[in-house]
VOVOTOR-653123 format. One record per residue (C-alpha): residue number from 1; residue in three letters; x, y, z. Coordinates in nm, 2 decimals, decimal comma, padded with zeros to 4 digits. Each point is the difference from the previous one (the first is absolute). Last residue first. Example, Ala and Ser with C-alpha at 12.3 -4.5 7.8 and 13.67 -1.06 7.14 Angstrom:
   num   residuo       c1       c2       c3
     2       SER    01,37   -00,11    00,71
     1       ALA   -00,14   -00,34    00,07
//
This chain:
   num   residuo       c1       c2       c3
   189       PRO   -00,19    00,70   -00,93
   188       LYS    00,36   -00,01   -00,13
   187       PHE    00,28    00,03    00,22
   186       ALA    00,32    00,18   -00,13
   185       GLU    00,27   -00,24   -00,08
   184       LYS    00,29   -00,01    00,21
   183       THR   -00,08   -00,34    00,15
   182       SER    00,04   -00,15   -00,33
   181       VAL   -00,20   -00,16   -00,27
   180       LEU    00,01   -00,24   -00,25
   179       GLU   -00,33   -00,12   -00,18
   178       ALA    00,00   -00,38   -00,03
   177       LEU   -00,06   -00,28   -00,25
   176       THR    00,37    00,02   -00,15
   175       LEU    00,13    00,03    00,34
   174       ILE   -00,15   -00,33    00,09
   173       ARG    00,19   -00,17   -00,28
   172       SER    00,30    00,22    00,07
   171       SER    00,06   -00,23    00,28
   170       ILE    00,02    00,19    00,35
   169       ASN    00,31   -00,05    00,20
   168       LEU    00,00    00,07    00,40
   167       ASP    00,24    00,15    00,24
   166       ALA   -00,27    00,21    00,16
   165       GLN    00,18    00,33   -00,15
   164       ASN   -00,10   -00,16   -00,34
   163       ILE   -00,34   -00,04    00,04
   162       SER   -00,02    00,34    00,16
   161       ILE    00,17    00,12   -00,32
   160       LEU   -00,22   -00,21   -00,22
   159       ASN   -00,32    00,15    00,13
   158       VAL   -00,27   -00,19   -00,18
   157       LYS   -00,35    00,11   -00,11
   156       LEU   -00,20   -00,30   -00,12
   155       SER   -00,32   -00,04   -00,20
   154       ILE   -00,28   -00,25    00,04
   153       LYS   -00,25    00,07   -00,27
   152       GLU   -00,35    00,20    00,05
   151       ASN    00,05    00,22   -00,29
   150       ASN    00,06    00,32    00,21
   149       ASN    00,27   -00,22    00,20
   148       LEU   -00,08   -00,23    00,28
   147       PHE    00,32   -00,02    00,22
   146       LEU    00,30   -00,18    00,13
   145       ARG    00,27    00,21    00,17
   144       ILE    00,36   -00,12    00,00
   143       HIS    00,30    00,08    00,25
   142       GLY   -00,15    00,25    00,24
   141       ASN    00,25    00,31    00,04
   140       GLN   -00,32    00,24    00,01
   139       GLU    00,01    00,02   -00,37
   138       ALA   -00,10   -00,36   -00,04
   137       PHE   -00,27    00,03    00,26
   136       GLN   -00,14    00,30   -00,17
   135       PRO   -00,37   -00,15    00,08
   134       ILE    00,02   -00,36    00,21
   133       GLU   -00,04   -00,29   -00,22
   132       SER    00,31   -00,16    00,16
   131       VAL    00,34   -00,19   -00,08
   130       THR    00,32    00,04    00,20
   129       LEU    00,30   -00,25   -00,13
   128       VAL    00,19   -00,08    00,32
   127       PRO    00,37    00,04    00,05
   126       PHE    00,01    00,16    00,32
   125       GLN    00,08    00,35    00,14
   124       LYS   -00,30    00,15   -00,20
   123       ILE   -00,23   -00,20    00,22
   122       TYR   -00,01    00,23    00,28
   121       SER   -00,04    00,34   -00,17
   120       LEU   -00,25   -00,17   -00,23
   119       ILE   -00,20   -00,11    00,29
   118       ASN    00,02    00,34    00,19
   117       ASP   -00,10    00,20   -00,31
   116       LEU   -00,30   -00,27   -00,06
   115       GLN   -00,16    00,04    00,34
   114       LYS   -00,30    00,19   -00,12
   113       ILE   -00,02   -00,20   -00,33
   112       GLU    00,02   -00,35    00,20
   111       SER   -00,38   -00,05   -00,09
   110       GLN    00,11    00,01   -00,38
   109       SER    00,18   -00,33    00,04
   108       ILE    00,42   -00,04   -00,02
   107       PHE    00,07   -00,29   -00,21
   106       LEU    00,35   -00,12    00,12
   105       ILE    00,22   -00,20   -00,21
   104       HIS    00,29   -00,20    00,11
   103       CYS   -00,10    00,01    00,38
   102       ASN    00,21   -00,05    00,30
   101       SER    00,04    00,37    00,04
   100       THR   -00,36    00,01    00,04
    99       ASN   -00,01   -00,15    00,33
    98       ALA    00,00    00,34    00,23
    97       LEU   -00,28    00,14   -00,26
    96       GLU   -00,23   -00,29    00,14
    95       VAL   -00,10   -00,23   -00,26
    94       ASN   -00,38   -00,04   -00,08
    93       ARG    00,03   -00,24   -00,27
    92       GLN    00,29   -00,22   -00,08
    91       ILE    00,02   -00,19   -00,35
    90       LEU    00,28   -00,23   -00,05
    89       LEU    00,14   -00,09   -00,35
    88       PRO    00,17   -00,32    00,03
    87       ARG    00,35    00,04   -00,15
    86       GLY    00,13   -00,13   -00,33
    85       ALA    00,06    00,37   -00,14
    84       VAL   -00,33    00,09    00,11
    83       LYS   -00,25   -00,28    00,06
    82       LYS   -00,40   -00,02   -00,01
    81       ASN   -00,22   -00,15    00,23
    80       GLN   -00,16    00,34    00,08
    79       ILE   -00,03    00,16   -00,32
    78       SER   -00,35   -00,04   -00,10
    77       ARG   -00,09   -00,04    00,37
    76       LEU    00,08    00,38    00,02
    75       ALA   -00,31    00,11   -00,14
    74       PRO   -00,20   -00,15    00,29
    73       GLY    00,01    00,34    00,21
    72       PHE    00,22    00,25   -00,18
    71       PRO   -00,09    00,32    00,19
    70       ASP    00,23   -00,13    00,29
    69       LYS   -00,07    00,26    00,29
    68       GLY    00,33    00,11    00,14
    67       LEU    00,39   -00,13   -00,11
    66       PHE   -00,02   -00,30   -00,23
    65       CYS    00,30   -00,21   -00,04
    64       LEU    00,15   -00,21   -00,32
    63       LYS    00,25   -00,21    00,17
    62       PHE    00,23   -00,20   -00,25
    61       SER    00,06   -00,33    00,20
    60       ASP    00,33   -00,07    00,13
    59       SER    00,18   -00,35   -00,13
    58       ASP    00,29    00,13   -00,13
    57       SER    00,09    00,17    00,32
    56       LYS    00,01    00,31    00,16
    55       PHE   -00,16    00,21   -00,27
    54       LYS    00,03    00,40    00,00
    53       ASN    00,38   -00,11   -00,05
    52       GLU   -00,01   -00,05   -00,37
    51       PRO   -00,14    00,36   -00,03
    50       TRP   -00,32   -00,01   -00,18
    49       GLU   -00,06    00,01   -00,37
    48       VAL   -00,35    00,09   -00,16
    47       LEU   -00,19   -00,17   -00,25
    46       ARG   -00,15   -00,32    00,13
    45       ALA   -00,12    00,18    00,33
    44       PHE   -00,12    00,29   -00,19
    43       ASN   -00,17   -00,30   -00,22
    42       TYR   -00,19   -00,11    00,32
    41       LEU   -00,13    00,33    00,10
    40       PHE   -00,12    00,07   -00,36
    39       ALA   -00,20   -00,30    00,04
    38       ALA   -00,15    00,09    00,31
    37       LYS   -00,10    00,34   -00,14
    36       VAL   -00,17   -00,19   -00,36
    35       PHE   -00,18   -00,20    00,31
    34       TYR   -00,08    00,31    00,17
    33       GLU   -00,15    00,19   -00,30
    32       LYS   -00,19   -00,33   -00,06
    31       ALA   -00,18    00,03    00,35
    30       LEU   -00,07    00,36   -00,06
    29       ILE   -00,20   -00,06   -00,35
    28       ASN   -00,16   -00,30    00,15
    27       ASP   -00,11    00,21    00,29
    26       ALA   -00,14    00,27   -00,22
    25       HIS   -00,16   -00,27   -00,20
    24       THR   -00,15   -00,18    00,29
    23       THR    00,12   -00,33    00,09
    22       PRO    00,03   -00,35   -00,11
    21       SER    00,38   -00,04   -00,01
    20       PHE    00,25   -00,21   -00,20
    19       PHE    00,34    00,15   -00,03
    18       THR    00,27   -00,27    00,00
    17       SER    00,20    00,07   -00,32
    16       SER   -00,08    00,34   -00,04
    15       ALA    00,29    00,15    00,20
    14       THR    00,27   -00,26   -00,16
    13       VAL   -00,18    00,08   -00,36
    12       LEU    00,04    00,35    00,07
    11       LEU    00,38   -00,02    00,06
    10       ALA    00,06   -00,21   -00,26
     9       LEU   -00,15    00,26   -00,25
     8       PHE    00,17    00,28    00,19
     7       PHE    00,36   -00,18   -00,05
     6       THR   -00,10   -00,08   -00,38
     5       PRO   -00,08    00,39   -00,02
     4       ALA    00,33    00,10    00,15
     3       SER    00,22   -00,26   -00,21
     2       THR    00,13   -00,31    00,20
     1       MET    00,37   -00,04    00,01
//
């Protein structure tokens, strides 16, 4: 088992391995942020366990889906040809809510904030890991919130209760990097 610092270093290497962009400084920082977030999504795929019946066959793809406006842009190229437990990683953008039950990871864009309650209410009946950047996402029954902390580093908030209710098992390697929250926690401004 890899230690948390080694895991994080591998995450950053994965994220930065394909990053070359002649853009402005602000655009460059934003692009790097999404390369790191893409690496986090890939590592969530590797370090979360889904029920065996989530895959119909041994050759099924692992589906990483995006609901709403995709903020990642070209950053997803860094993970698009990867495998997850021997399965090809399939990236699906612009999925409809009715089709999200087929996903393994569902990234919910900030563009969907007004529909968040409906989305989470619908998806909670399926073993789908939900991830978002929406403030208070984990406290509202979402699974993992990715965000920039005050030091401009990517941080995680994880709702372990919601993850367990979705019949998912998350590795302690993710949890060592995360702040654990619950739906009972008072919302912070």
